[in-house]
PLY file of the C-alpha trace (Angstrom):
ply
format ascii 1.0
element vertex 142
property float x
property float y
property float z
element edge 141
property int vertex1
property int vertex2
end_header
0.00 0.00 0.00
1.49 3.36 0.92
0.36 4.62 -2.48
-0.98 7.72 -0.80
1.16 10.80 -0.15
2.61 10.21 3.27
5.95 11.91 3.05
5.88 12.84 6.74
4.46 9.58 8.11
6.50 6.57 9.22
5.71 3.37 7.33
6.42 -0.32 7.70
5.43 -3.47 5.81
2.49 -5.57 6.96
3.05 -8.78 8.91
0.72 -11.72 9.41
-1.33 -11.10 12.54
-1.03 -7.30 12.41
-4.02 -5.47 13.83
-4.87 -2.57 11.53
-7.11 0.48 11.85
-8.50 2.46 8.90
-7.02 5.90 9.54
-6.74 9.39 8.11
-3.15 10.41 8.71
-2.10 13.91 9.83
-1.45 16.38 7.01
-3.13 14.08 4.48
-6.57 13.89 2.91
-6.04 10.20 2.19
-6.87 7.22 4.35
-4.86 4.08 4.83
-4.12 1.50 7.50
-2.26 2.27 10.72
-0.95 -0.29 13.14
-3.26 -0.68 16.14
-1.62 1.19 19.01
0.65 3.05 16.57
-1.66 5.62 14.96
1.19 7.48 13.29
2.68 4.42 11.54
1.22 3.53 8.14
1.21 -0.20 7.46
1.95 -0.98 3.81
0.10 -3.89 2.22
1.35 -5.75 -0.83
-1.11 -6.68 -3.59
-2.59 -10.04 -2.66
-2.51 -9.47 1.11
-5.66 -10.89 2.72
-7.28 -9.13 5.66
-10.33 -9.77 7.84
-12.30 -6.91 9.35
-13.83 -7.19 12.82
-17.21 -6.06 11.44
-18.84 -5.77 8.02
-17.03 -3.05 6.07
-18.50 0.43 5.57
-17.27 3.08 3.19
-18.21 6.59 2.22
-20.51 7.00 -0.77
-18.80 7.53 -4.13
-19.47 11.24 -4.14
-18.21 11.70 -0.56
-20.09 14.95 -0.01
-21.30 13.95 3.43
-25.05 14.04 2.86
-25.47 10.44 1.76
-25.31 7.54 4.23
-22.26 5.29 4.36
-22.31 2.30 2.04
-22.46 -1.03 3.84
-20.39 -3.60 1.96
-21.76 -6.59 3.89
-18.40 -8.37 3.79
-15.57 -8.85 6.28
-12.87 -10.54 4.19
-10.90 -8.67 1.55
-7.80 -8.90 -0.62
-5.65 -5.82 -1.17
-4.98 -4.84 -4.78
-4.08 -1.81 -6.85
-6.29 -0.39 -9.60
-6.11 2.37 -12.22
-2.33 2.04 -12.42
-2.35 3.81 -15.79
-3.58 7.01 -14.10
-0.84 8.58 -11.99
-3.09 11.21 -10.38
-5.67 8.94 -8.78
-5.78 6.59 -5.81
-4.65 3.05 -6.57
-4.99 1.20 -3.26
-8.17 -0.86 -3.12
-9.79 -3.84 -1.46
-11.54 -6.56 -3.42
-14.26 -8.50 -1.62
-15.36 -12.10 -2.28
-18.47 -10.90 -4.14
-16.31 -8.93 -6.60
-16.88 -5.45 -5.16
-13.78 -3.23 -5.29
-13.51 -0.28 -2.88
-10.72 2.28 -2.70
-8.95 2.20 0.67
-9.30 5.99 0.89
-13.11 5.57 0.95
-13.12 3.30 4.03
-14.81 4.78 7.08
-12.26 5.65 9.73
-11.85 3.46 12.81
-12.62 0.09 11.21
-10.33 -2.65 12.49
-8.87 -5.55 10.54
-6.29 -8.31 10.95
-3.73 -9.38 8.36
-4.49 -13.03 7.62
-2.05 -13.81 4.87
0.69 -12.15 2.84
0.90 -12.79 -0.89
2.96 -15.72 -2.09
6.56 -14.75 -2.66
6.92 -12.36 0.27
8.93 -12.95 3.39
6.99 -12.68 6.64
7.43 -9.18 8.00
8.71 -7.63 4.79
7.22 -6.20 1.67
10.04 -7.49 -0.50
9.82 -10.43 -2.83
11.38 -13.54 -1.40
14.27 -15.17 -3.17
13.50 -18.61 -4.54
13.83 -21.15 -1.80
16.08 -24.13 -2.43
15.65 -27.33 -0.49
17.70 -30.46 -0.46
15.63 -33.52 -1.13
16.95 -37.03 -0.73
15.27 -39.83 -2.57
15.82 -43.50 -1.81
15.63 -45.93 -4.70
0 1
1 2
2 3
3 4
4 5
5 6
6 7
7 8
8 9
9 10
10 11
11 12
12 13
13 14
14 15
15 16
16 17
17 18
18 19
19 20
20 21
21 22
22 23
23 24
24 25
25 26
26 27
27 28
28 29
29 30
30 31
31 32
32 33
33 34
34 35
35 36
36 37
37 38
38 39
39 40
40 41
41 42
42 43
43 44
44 45
45 46
46 47
47 48
48 49
49 50
50 51
51 52
52 53
53 54
54 55
55 56
56 57
57 58
58 59
59 60
60 61
61 62
62 63
63 64
64 65
65 66
66 67
67 68
68 69
69 70
70 71
71 72
72 73
73 74
74 75
75 76
76 77
77 78
78 79
79 80
80 81
81 82
82 83
83 84
84 85
85 86
86 87
87 88
88 89
89 90
90 91
91 92
92 93
93 94
94 95
95 96
96 97
97 98
98 99
99 100
100 101
101 102
102 103
103 104
104 105
105 106
106 107
107 108
108 109
109 110
110 111
111 112
112 113
113 114
114 115
115 116
116 117
117 118
118 119
119 120
120 121
121 122
122 123
123 124
124 125
125 126
126 127
127 128
128 129
129 130
130 131
131 132
132 133
133 134
134 135
135 136
136 137
137 138
138 139
139 140
140 141
């Protein structure tokens, strides 16, 4: 994640078991995930990271003008992904739900809590870097 402009906010990669809170960071109009208990640390998710919310997800309406009620997604499980990558001046961080709905992270209502269930294949636990291919010795008896 960390697609949003957070030049003055500390960041770290997500780890399995992390407790996250949907947060609006200081000096930013964008929302993202902070570590629970560390409201000033943005937790960066890699595409493919799976998270589970404590409650069904709610987000602001598409127009975000404050007069419409929040949209209830009716789902608790989501996979992080990035969208609209061909447009440099828009938000890319999104969550895809099992029913196919895709919601921008910046539209999530603040204060919603989630847990990181699984990192994408090819990442080391606790890092956002791609893992090097693992080599294992296998002995075969004939």
